[in-house]
N, C-alpha and C positions, 0 to 999 in steps of 0.2 A: 720322125723320130726326134725327140727333143735333145738338146745338148747334153743334159744330164744322162738320158738314156743311152746316147751314143757313147759318152765317156764310160758309163757302166759296162756297156757291151765290150769295148776294147780292153778295159781292165780285166774283165772276166775271161775274155778270149786269150789274152796274153798269159794270164795266170794258168789257164788250162793247158796251153801249149808248153809252158815251162815245166809244170808238174808232170805232164804226160811225157816229156822228153827225158825224164830221169831213167837211164838205162839199167834197170834192176838186174837183168840177166848178165849184162856185161860187168857190172859191179860184183855180182856173185862170183863170176869167173875170176876176176882180179883178186878177190879175197882168197881164192883157192890157188892163186899163182898162175892162172892161164888166161888167155884171151879167148873167150867162148866163140868168137867169130872164126877161129882157126880150127874148130873141132865140130864134128858131126855135120849138121846141115849148114853151119856157119851163121845161123840165125841167133839173135839175142833173146828170143822168146823163151817162155817156160818149158815148152816141149823139148827144145834142144838142150836146155839146162838140165832137165830131168834125165834125158838120155846120157848126157855127158858127166854130170856131177852127182846123180843119184836122187832118190825120192825126197829126202828132207830139204835139200837146197832147191830142188825143182818145184816142190809144192809151196815152199816159202816164196819163191819167185812168182809163182802163179798168183798167190794170195796178194802179194804186194802190187802186182800189175793190175789186179782187179781194184784194189783200194785206191790206187792212184787215178783210176777212172772215176771212182765215186766222189772223191774229195772235191775236185773243182766244180762238178755239177751241183753238189750239195751246197757249196759256198755260193754259187750263182743263184740257186733257188732261194737261199736265205737272204740274198742281197737284193733280189728283184723278182717281181711277179711276171716279167716279160718272157714269154715262151721263146722268142727269138734269141734272147740272151742265153737262156738255158741250152738251147740247141747249138748255138754258136760255140759255147764253151765246151760242150760235149765233143763236137767235131774237131775243135782245136786240140783237145786233149788226145784224141785218137791220132791226129796228124803228128802231134808231138812224139808219140810212141813210134809211129811208123817212119818218121823222118826226123830223128833227134839231132839237134844241132851239136850235141856232145860228140857224135860219131860221124861227122861230115854228112849229116842228113840221111844216114842209112840206119834204119831201126828194125823193129820186129814186124810181125804181121797184124798185131793189134787186137787179136780175138779176146784175150783176157781183159784188156783195158776197155775195149768196146763193151764187154759185159758189165764192167763197172759203171760206165756212163749210162747204160740202159736201166740199171736198178732203180734210180730215182725217177726216171722219165717214163719207161714202158716196162714195168715189172712183169706183166702178164706175158708179153712177147718174149721177155728174157726167160721166163719159166719154160715156155714151150720150146724155145731155141735150145736151152740147156738139155731138156728132156730128149729132144731130137738128136743132139750131139751125142749123148750117152748111148742111145739106141744104135745110131750109125757106127759109133766106135766099137761097141760090143759085138756087133754083127760083122764088121769088116776088118777091125783092128787098124784102120787108117785114121789117124788124127785129122788129116786134111779133109777127108770125106765128111767127117762129123762137123768140122768148122765150116766147110762150104755149104752143107745142108742147113746148118743153124743160121748162117748169115742170110741165106736165101729165103728162109721162112719168116724172118722178122718183118719185112714190108708186107708180106701176105697177111700176117696176123693183124697188123695195124690197119691196113686198108679194109680188111674184112670187118673189124670192129667199127670202123668209120661208116661203112655201108649199113651195117645192122643198126647202129645207134643214130645214124644220120648226123653225126658230129664230126666235122672235117677240120681237125687240128693240123693245118697245113705245115707249120714249122716242124712238128713231130713226124708227119708223114714223109716230108722231104728228108728229114734226118734219117729215117729208116732206109730210104732208098740210097742215101749216101753211104750208110754203114755197109749195106749189101755190096755196093759198087767197090768200095775200098777193100773189103775182104776178098772179093773175087779177083781184083787186080793184084793184091799182095800174094794170092795163092795161084797166080797164073803158071808159075813154075811147077807147082804141085799138080795142077790140072794136066800139064803136058806130060809129067812123069806118070800120072795115072793112065793116060792114054797109051804111053809107051810100055807100061807094065814094069816100070823101074822105081815106083814110089816105095819108100821104106815103111814096113808095117811095124807096129808096136807088138813085140812078142815077149812072152814070159820066159825068163831064163829057167832052165831046169835047175834043180838043187845041186846037181853035180857041176853044171857050168858056173853057177853062182859061187860055189865053193872054190872053184879054181880061178875065178876072176879077181 
């Protein structure tokens, strides 16, 4: 790696981490006068924001978490053709969301931001993962099951593509394995609750309940 490439790598990685660290869900809670970490699951991600603050704010948080995943990777891809720089930036962005320095290195689970980093790098894997998430969520009503299934299928898709095409893009393949590992690690609590039968489902409120809430 040349000096220029090494400098470019670290510039993009630091940029990715800083942008990824922006705690959108926490900011949304503060704008509504609450600390989102003290409500619901205590997570700063879009799912807890949606449950706690409602659909408009929840969906806005989701969109912004995706966008903050796209931006650093898009910058890195415009700045350099080196796949290692692209992948390093993507992983740094996700780590920024998961371990944000703004909140003492405690952040969200990174699913939306991960999806944002995937869009420029592995769009087909993202499409399949999102489709699987939707199916799992509609069938089970568990956000966590959809997220775990989606994360698990990403490396399967990319390794299958590599085998079929005989094109082994190792930085990207390693990236998909890291994504899967990070998602499973951040969902370890959900996995335990699923085993115990205590994981919260997303349920639709009845009109009567909605009117009284």
